[in-house]
SEKEKE-888056 format. One record per residue (C-alpha): y, x, z. Coordinates in nm, 2 decimals. Layout:
node yy=Y; xx=X; zz=Z
...
This chain:
node yy=4.21; xx=-0.71; zz=1.08
node yy=4.04; xx=-0.48; zz=0.78
node yy=3.73; xx=-0.53; zz=1.00
node yy=3.76; xx=-0.90; zz=1.10
node yy=3.83; xx=-0.95; zz=0.72
node yy=3.53; xx=-0.76; zz=0.59
node yy=3.30; xx=-0.93; zz=0.80
node yy=3.41; xx=-1.25; zz=0.70
node yy=3.35; xx=-1.10; zz=0.32
node yy=2.97; xx=-1.01; zz=0.47
node yy=2.90; xx=-1.35; zz=0.61
node yy=2.97; xx=-1.52; zz=0.27
node yy=2.78; xx=-1.28; zz=0.09
node yy=2.49; xx=-1.33; zz=0.29
node yy=2.53; xx=-1.66; zz=0.27
node yy=2.57; xx=-1.64; zz=-0.11
node yy=2.29; xx=-1.42; zz=-0.12
node yy=2.08; xx=-1.67; zz=0.08
node yy=2.13; xx=-1.99; zz=-0.16
node yy=2.03; xx=-1.75; zz=-0.48
node yy=1.67; xx=-1.67; zz=-0.28
node yy=1.66; xx=-2.06; zz=-0.21
node yy=1.74; xx=-2.15; zz=-0.57
node yy=1.48; xx=-1.83; zz=-0.72
node yy=1.24; xx=-2.02; zz=-0.48
node yy=1.24; xx=-2.36; zz=-0.61
node yy=1.31; xx=-2.26; zz=-0.98
node yy=1.06; xx=-2.19; zz=-1.30
node yy=1.03; xx=-1.81; zz=-1.33
node yy=1.32; xx=-1.65; zz=-1.46
node yy=1.31; xx=-1.27; zz=-1.59
node yy=1.42; xx=-0.94; zz=-1.41
node yy=1.59; xx=-0.92; zz=-1.75
node yy=1.74; xx=-1.24; zz=-1.81
node yy=1.87; xx=-1.25; zz=-1.47
node yy=2.05; xx=-0.88; zz=-1.45
node yy=2.21; xx=-0.93; zz=-1.83
node yy=2.39; xx=-1.29; zz=-1.72
node yy=2.61; xx=-1.10; zz=-1.57
node yy=2.60; xx=-0.76; zz=-1.70
node yy=2.86; xx=-0.87; zz=-1.96
node yy=3.19; xx=-0.89; zz=-1.67
node yy=3.06; xx=-0.58; zz=-1.43
node yy=3.30; xx=-0.41; zz=-1.56
node yy=3.63; xx=-0.62; zz=-1.52
node yy=3.51; xx=-0.69; zz=-1.10
node yy=3.49; xx=-0.27; zz=-0.99
node yy=3.11; xx=-0.37; zz=-0.94
node yy=2.86; xx=-0.15; zz=-1.12
node yy=2.54; xx=-0.24; zz=-1.29
node yy=2.31; xx=-0.09; zz=-1.09
node yy=2.47; xx=-0.26; zz=-0.75
node yy=2.40; xx=-0.55; zz=-0.96
node yy=2.07; xx=-0.49; zz=-1.09
node yy=1.97; xx=-0.39; zz=-0.69
node yy=2.11; xx=-0.77; zz=-0.61
node yy=1.81; xx=-0.93; zz=-0.87
node yy=1.59; xx=-0.74; zz=-0.76
node yy=1.60; xx=-0.75; zz=-0.41
node yy=1.61; xx=-1.11; zz=-0.46
node yy=1.35; xx=-1.14; zz=-0.62
node yy=1.12; xx=-0.94; zz=-0.40
node yy=1.23; xx=-1.15; zz=-0.13
node yy=1.08; xx=-1.46; zz=-0.32
node yy=0.74; xx=-1.32; zz=-0.29
node yy=0.72; xx=-1.37; zz=0.10
node yy=0.65; xx=-1.72; zz=0.23
node yy=0.65; xx=-1.92; zz=0.56
node yy=0.30; xx=-2.02; zz=0.69
node yy=0.24; xx=-2.43; zz=0.58
node yy=0.08; xx=-2.50; zz=0.87
node yy=0.13; xx=-2.43; zz=1.24
node yy=0.05; xx=-2.14; zz=1.38
node yy=-0.22; xx=-2.08; zz=1.64
node yy=-0.15; xx=-1.82; zz=1.86
node yy=-0.43; xx=-1.55; zz=1.88
node yy=-0.51; xx=-1.31; zz=2.17
node yy=-0.48; xx=-0.96; zz=1.98
node yy=-0.60; xx=-0.62; zz=2.17
node yy=-0.43; xx=-0.32; zz=1.96
node yy=-0.69; xx=0.03; zz=2.02
node yy=-0.44; xx=0.30; zz=2.04
node yy=-0.13; xx=0.07; zz=1.98
node yy=0.10; xx=0.32; zz=2.11
node yy=0.11; xx=0.49; zz=1.79
node yy=0.34; xx=0.47; zz=1.49
node yy=0.08; xx=0.20; zz=1.31
node yy=-0.01; xx=0.06; zz=1.64
node yy=0.34; xx=-0.02; zz=1.68
node yy=0.35; xx=-0.19; zz=1.36
node yy=0.12; xx=-0.43; zz=1.39
node yy=0.19; xx=-0.51; zz=1.76
node yy=0.61; xx=-0.57; zz=1.61
node yy=0.41; xx=-0.86; zz=1.32
node yy=0.21; xx=-0.96; zz=1.53
node yy=0.40; xx=-1.07; zz=1.79
node yy=0.67; xx=-1.16; zz=1.61
node yy=0.46; xx=-1.40; zz=1.43
node yy=0.41; xx=-1.58; zz=1.76
node yy=0.02; xx=-1.36; zz=1.86
node yy=-0.02; xx=-1.27; zz=2.24
node yy=-0.03; xx=-0.88; zz=2.19
node yy=-0.18; xx=-0.65; zz=2.45
node yy=-0.24; xx=-0.25; zz=2.44
node yy=-0.56; xx=-0.06; zz=2.52
node yy=-0.50; xx=0.32; zz=2.55
node yy=-0.65; xx=0.61; zz=2.62
node yy=-0.59; xx=0.54; zz=3.05
node yy=-0.67; xx=0.20; zz=3.02
node yy=-1.06; xx=0.19; zz=3.00
node yy=-1.06; xx=0.05; zz=3.36
node yy=-0.90; xx=-0.27; zz=3.25
node yy=-1.08; xx=-0.27; zz=2.93
node yy=-1.28; xx=-0.58; zz=3.06
node yy=-0.96; xx=-0.71; zz=3.13
node yy=-0.80; xx=-0.65; zz=2.79
node yy=-1.07; xx=-0.74; zz=2.55
node yy=-1.28; xx=-0.97; zz=2.69
node yy=-1.07; xx=-1.30; zz=2.58
node yy=-0.94; xx=-1.14; zz=2.26
node yy=-0.93; xx=-1.34; zz=1.93
node yy=-0.92; xx=-1.02; zz=1.76
node yy=-0.95; xx=-0.62; zz=1.88
node yy=-0.78; xx=-0.39; zz=1.61
node yy=-0.82; xx=0.02; zz=1.61
node yy=-0.56; xx=0.23; zz=1.59
node yy=-0.68; xx=0.57; zz=1.67
node yy=-0.72; xx=0.85; zz=1.47
node yy=-0.99; xx=0.91; zz=1.23
node yy=-1.18; xx=1.15; zz=1.49
node yy=-1.20; xx=0.90; zz=1.72
node yy=-1.29; xx=0.60; zz=1.60
node yy=-1.66; xx=0.61; zz=1.58
node yy=-1.65; xx=0.67; zz=1.99
node yy=-1.41; xx=0.39; zz=2.09
node yy=-1.65; xx=0.14; zz=1.87
node yy=-1.94; xx=0.24; zz=2.13
node yy=-1.73; xx=0.19; zz=2.35
node yy=-1.62; xx=-0.11; zz=2.30
node yy=-1.93; xx=-0.31; zz=2.23
node yy=-1.98; xx=-0.30; zz=2.60
node yy=-1.66; xx=-0.57; zz=2.62
node yy=-1.66; xx=-0.78; zz=2.31
node yy=-1.79; xx=-1.14; zz=2.28
node yy=-2.01; xx=-1.22; zz=1.99
node yy=-1.69; xx=-1.45; zz=1.87
node yy=-1.44; xx=-1.16; zz=1.91
node yy=-1.32; xx=-1.02; zz=1.54
node yy=-1.34; xx=-0.68; zz=1.49
node yy=-1.16; xx=-0.42; zz=1.24
node yy=-1.02; xx=-0.05; zz=1.20
node yy=-0.70; xx=0.10; zz=1.01
node yy=-0.89; xx=0.32; zz=0.93
node yy=-0.84; xx=0.59; zz=0.57
node yy=-1.24; xx=0.61; zz=0.57
node yy=-1.46; xx=0.29; zz=0.53
node yy=-1.78; xx=0.37; zz=0.46
node yy=-1.94; xx=0.56; zz=0.80
node yy=-1.65; xx=0.34; zz=1.01
node yy=-1.77; xx=0.05; zz=0.85
node yy=-2.11; xx=0.10; zz=0.93
node yy=-2.02; xx=0.17; zz=1.28
node yy=-1.89; xx=-0.16; zz=1.35
node yy=-2.16; xx=-0.34; zz=1.15
node yy=-2.44; xx=-0.18; zz=1.38
node yy=-2.23; xx=-0.17; zz=1.74
node yy=-2.07; xx=-0.55; zz=1.72
node yy=-2.27; xx=-0.88; zz=1.64
node yy=-1.95; xx=-1.06; zz=1.59
node yy=-1.73; xx=-1.10; zz=1.25
node yy=-1.62; xx=-0.74; zz=1.12
node yy=-1.33; xx=-0.64; zz=0.88
node yy=-1.20; xx=-0.23; zz=0.76
node yy=-0.83; xx=-0.28; zz=0.66
node yy=-0.64; xx=0.04; zz=0.58
node yy=-0.31; xx=-0.01; zz=0.53
node yy=-0.15; xx=0.25; zz=0.20
node yy=0.19; xx=0.29; zz=0.40
node yy=0.32; xx=0.54; zz=0.66
node yy=0.61; xx=0.56; zz=0.89
node yy=1.01; xx=0.46; zz=0.78
node yy=0.82; xx=0.13; zz=0.64
node yy=0.92; xx=-0.19; zz=0.88
node yy=0.76; xx=-0.49; zz=0.70
node yy=0.45; xx=-0.57; zz=0.46
node yy=0.66; xx=-0.63; zz=0.15
node yy=0.53; xx=-0.47; zz=-0.14
node yy=0.29; xx=-0.29; zz=0.06
node yy=-0.05; xx=-0.27; zz=0.02
node yy=-0.34; xx=-0.33; zz=0.22
node yy=-0.72; xx=-0.24; zz=0.15
node yy=-0.97; xx=-0.50; zz=0.26
node yy=-1.34; xx=-0.41; zz=0.26
node yy=-1.55; xx=-0.72; zz=0.42
node yy=-1.77; xx=-0.69; zz=0.63
node yy=-1.94; xx=-1.00; zz=0.83
node yy=-1.80; xx=-1.32; zz=0.84
node yy=-1.47; xx=-1.25; zz=0.68
node yy=-1.32; xx=-1.60; zz=0.66
node yy=-1.24; xx=-1.55; zz=1.08
node yy=-0.96; xx=-1.28; zz=0.93
node yy=-0.78; xx=-1.51; zz=0.78
node yy=-0.52; xx=-1.59; zz=0.95
node yy=-0.43; xx=-1.18; zz=0.95
node yy=-0.47; xx=-1.16; zz=0.60
node yy=-0.22; xx=-1.47; zz=0.57
node yy=0.04; xx=-1.35; zz=0.77
node yy=0.04; xx=-0.98; zz=0.59
node yy=0.03; xx=-1.22; zz=0.22
node yy=0.29; xx=-1.44; zz=0.40
node yy=0.52; xx=-1.11; zz=0.44
node yy=0.48; xx=-0.99; zz=0.08
node yy=0.22; xx=-0.77; zz=0.15
node yy=-0.04; xx=-0.68; zz=-0.15
node yy=-0.46; xx=-0.76; zz=-0.03
node yy=-0.72; xx=-0.49; zz=-0.22
node yy=-1.06; xx=-0.64; zz=-0.18
node yy=-1.28; xx=-0.35; zz=-0.25
node yy=-1.62; xx=-0.21; zz=-0.12
node yy=-1.61; xx=0.06; zz=0.15
node yy=-1.76; xx=0.26; zz=-0.12
node yy=-1.48; xx=0.23; zz=-0.37
node yy=-1.21; xx=0.30; zz=-0.12
node yy=-1.32; xx=0.63; zz=-0.04
node yy=-1.40; xx=0.70; zz=-0.33
node yy=-1.03; xx=0.65; zz=-0.44
node yy=-0.90; xx=0.77; zz=-0.16
node yy=-1.00; xx=1.13; zz=-0.23
node yy=-0.70; xx=1.07; zz=-0.48
node yy=-0.43; xx=0.89; zz=-0.36
node yy=-0.54; xx=1.07; zz=-0.01
node yy=-0.70; xx=1.38; zz=-0.01
node yy=-0.61; xx=1.53; zz=-0.34
node yy=-0.27; xx=1.44; zz=-0.29
node yy=-0.19; xx=1.53; zz=0.08
node yy=-0.35; xx=1.87; zz=-0.02
node yy=-0.11; xx=1.94; zz=-0.28
node yy=0.22; xx=1.84; zz=-0.08
node yy=0.03; xx=2.04; zz=0.15
node yy=0.01; xx=2.35; zz=-0.07
node yy=0.35; xx=2.33; zz=-0.15
node yy=0.50; xx=2.35; zz=0.18
node yy=0.30; xx=2.64; zz=0.30
node yy=0.41; xx=2.81; zz=-0.06
node yy=0.80; xx=2.75; zz=0.04
node yy=0.77; xx=2.85; zz=0.40
node yy=0.57; xx=3.14; zz=0.24
node yy=0.83; xx=3.22; zz=0.01
node yy=1.12; xx=3.18; zz=0.27
node yy=1.28; xx=2.94; zz=0.02
node yy=1.62; xx=2.84; zz=0.17
node yy=1.57; xx=2.46; zz=0.14
node yy=1.95; xx=2.38; zz=0.24
node yy=2.06; xx=2.58; zz=-0.02
node yy=1.76; xx=2.45; zz=-0.29
node yy=1.88; xx=2.08; zz=-0.26
node yy=2.26; xx=2.18; zz=-0.40
node yy=2.10; xx=2.27; zz=-0.70
node yy=1.82; xx=2.05; zz=-0.72
node yy=1.75; xx=1.82; zz=-1.02
node yy=1.68; xx=1.45; zz=-0.83
node yy=1.35; xx=1.51; zz=-0.90
node yy=1.31; xx=1.82; zz=-0.66
node yy=1.47; xx=1.69; zz=-0.38
node yy=1.22; xx=1.40; zz=-0.38
node yy=0.95; xx=1.63; zz=-0.40
node yy=1.11; xx=1.83; zz=-0.09
node yy=1.18; xx=1.46; zz=0.06
node yy=0.78; xx=1.45; zz=0.06
node yy=0.66; xx=1.79; zz=0.17
node yy=0.95; xx=1.69; zz=0.47
node yy=0.79; xx=1.38; zz=0.53
node yy=0.43; xx=1.49; zz=0.49
node yy=0.48; xx=1.73; zz=0.79
node yy=0.73; xx=1.55; zz=0.98
node yy=0.37; xx=1.31; zz=1.04
node yy=0.13; xx=1.42; zz=1.29
node yy=-0.11; xx=1.71; zz=1.23
node yy=-0.43; xx=1.63; zz=1.28
node yy=-0.37; xx=1.29; zz=1.13
node yy=-0.27; xx=1.48; zz=0.78
node yy=-0.58; xx=1.77; zz=0.83
node yy=-0.81; xx=1.50; zz=0.91
node yy=-0.78; xx=1.30; zz=0.58
node yy=-0.83; xx=1.64; zz=0.39
node yy=-1.14; xx=1.65; zz=0.63
node yy=-1.27; xx=1.36; zz=0.62
node yy=-1.58; xx=1.40; zz=0.41
node yy=-1.78; xx=1.63; zz=0.20
node yy=-1.70; xx=1.47; zz=-0.13
node yy=-1.32; xx=1.57; zz=0.00
node yy=-1.38; xx=1.90; zz=0.06
node yy=-1.53; xx=1.91; zz=-0.32
node yy=-1.24; xx=1.72; zz=-0.49
node yy=-1.01; xx=1.96; zz=-0.28
node yy=-1.23; xx=2.27; zz=-0.42
node yy=-1.19; xx=2.13; zz=-0.78
node yy=-0.82; xx=2.07; zz=-0.78
node yy=-0.81; xx=2.43; zz=-0.63
node yy=-1.02; xx=2.57; zz=-0.94
node yy=-0.76; xx=2.39; zz=-1.17
node yy=-0.46; xx=2.55; zz=-1.01
node yy=-0.64; xx=2.85; zz=-1.08
node yy=-0.71; xx=2.87; zz=-1.42
node yy=-0.40; xx=2.71; zz=-1.52
node yy=-0.25; xx=3.00; zz=-1.32
node yy=-0.40; xx=3.23; zz=-1.58
node yy=-0.33; xx=3.10; zz=-1.81
node yy=0.07; xx=3.17; zz=-1.73
node yy=-0.04; xx=3.55; zz=-1.68
node yy=-0.18; xx=3.56; zz=-2.01
node yy=0.11; xx=3.42; zz=-2.16
node yy=-0.14; xx=3.17; zz=-2.34
node yy=0.16; xx=2.90; zz=-2.46
node yy=-0.06; xx=2.71; zz=-2.71
node yy=-0.39; xx=2.68; zz=-2.46
node yy=-0.03; xx=2.53; zz=-2.24
node yy=0.06; xx=2.33; zz=-2.49
node yy=-0.33; xx=2.15; zz=-2.54
node yy=-0.37; xx=2.09; zz=-2.18
node yy=-0.05; xx=1.94; zz=-2.20
node yy=-0.11; xx=1.72; zz=-2.47
node yy=-0.43; xx=1.64; zz=-2.33
node yy=-0.29; xx=1.48; zz=-2.04
node yy=-0.03; xx=1.31; zz=-2.24
node yy=-0.32; xx=1.12; zz=-2.41
node yy=-0.48; xx=1.06; zz=-2.10
node yy=-0.23; xx=0.91; zz=-1.92
node yy=-0.15; xx=0.71; zz=-2.16
node yy=0.06; xx=0.34; zz=-2.14
node yy=0.09; xx=0.41; zz=-1.78
node yy=0.34; xx=0.66; zz=-1.86
node yy=0.58; xx=0.37; zz=-1.97
node yy=0.56; xx=0.22; zz=-1.64
node yy=0.62; xx=0.55; zz=-1.41
node yy=0.90; xx=0.68; zz=-1.63
node yy=1.09; xx=0.32; zz=-1.56
node yy=0.96; xx=0.31; zz=-1.17
node yy=1.11; xx=0.70; zz=-1.11
node yy=1.44; xx=0.61; zz=-1.28
node yy=1.43; xx=0.34; zz=-1.03
node yy=1.40; xx=0.55; zz=-0.75
node yy=1.64; xx=0.86; zz=-0.90
node yy=1.90; xx=0.61; zz=-0.94
node yy=1.88; xx=0.44; zz=-0.58
node yy=1.81; xx=0.82; zz=-0.43
node yy=2.16; xx=0.88; zz=-0.61
node yy=2.32; xx=0.55; zz=-0.45
node yy=2.21; xx=0.65; zz=-0.12
node yy=2.31; xx=1.00; zz=-0.14
node yy=2.65; xx=0.95; zz=-0.24
node yy=2.66; xx=0.67; zz=0.03
node yy=2.58; xx=0.91; zz=0.26
node yy=2.84; xx=1.17; zz=0.19
node yy=3.11; xx=0.87; zz=0.20
node yy=3.00; xx=0.82; zz=0.57
node yy=3.02; xx=1.18; zz=0.67
node yy=3.34; xx=1.21; zz=0.48
node yy=3.44; xx=0.89; zz=0.66
node yy=3.28; xx=1.02; zz=1.04
node yy=3.51; xx=1.36; zz=0.91
node yy=3.79; xx=1.18; zz=0.90
node yy=3.77; xx=1.02; zz=1.25
node yy=3.70; xx=1.27; zz=1.48
node yy=3.94; xx=1.51; zz=1.35
node yy=4.17; xx=1.29; zz=1.16
node yy=4.19; xx=1.52; zz=0.88
node yy=3.99; xx=1.47; zz=0.53
node yy=3.81; xx=1.72; zz=0.45
node yy=3.67; xx=1.83; zz=0.08
node yy=3.37; xx=2.04; zz=0.00
node yy=3.48; xx=2.33; zz=-0.18
node yy=3.28; xx=2.49; zz=-0.43
node yy=3.09; xx=2.79; zz=-0.31
node yy=3.10; xx=3.07; zz=-0.47
node yy=2.82; xx=3.24; zz=-0.67
node yy=2.79; xx=3.59; zz=-0.71
């Protein structure tokens, strides 16, 4: 009976949320602040916390950015080269859901390449960076002049050049700026580097935008320059922190008992990096000589600051801090707001997971357990 009542209530909630989203799509834009404030005064009387209401408002606002295509979809034949990988599976799911016909070409399928590629409208290369240019060369023997060719690698200059050299048809470089765990394009960024006849890719770009994705159009040169900071340096920083934790044999599980949400997020980021393919992460750092140099400069900065720590040079460290404060300027306001939202969301997730674990324990053993405080000696 309890479960039936809960399902009935949930069904009503889903129906009401659907109506709310529909109204938002038809109405004039209403600020998030105004929507949140509308009923904030009455939340305490209902048992609904402000964070729940705030998340509902923001989630609905995010969904409003998605849209259905205005014209009937023309099914395309798409071949994903390396489609069995994480990003290949993601694109397969999205393209299939949009009524396109998707086939996969893996490394053992080249004997079927003519069948898989000859009539393809789009060939999307989803292989690791180290194999991308080699795959482009092999594909050139099978592609029709009208076939659109694109890749999703994290470097663009040499790969786009190779596609333009080996294929005479439409060419475009793409780089999805997200990884594992992402289930839709909603609020995710995809970098677009036009190569040749970019209009031939409009249906694909529309698919991404219709689901709420953000397209960032730039030259391959600008992309590779930005990726030094966005990917290579960030990956090295996280990689180095993980190596340090392992070398020092830090008890990660115990450290989380003492941690702030910020430290927990840092550990989550480290764990997320090391849960991925080792060649993928290493190739991101090694991809270009420019990335090698940038990582080396970062290491020198770390060493310089470490020397100031060893010298107990408080004044210089404070000057360094203030210099960065001035550099970041107004960006800090948005950063504090965004990170506060992430921390609050993480706190809610951890609380819900703890409740779930207690419920599972109770169902399994019939005993409600309370976590006893650990004694620190």
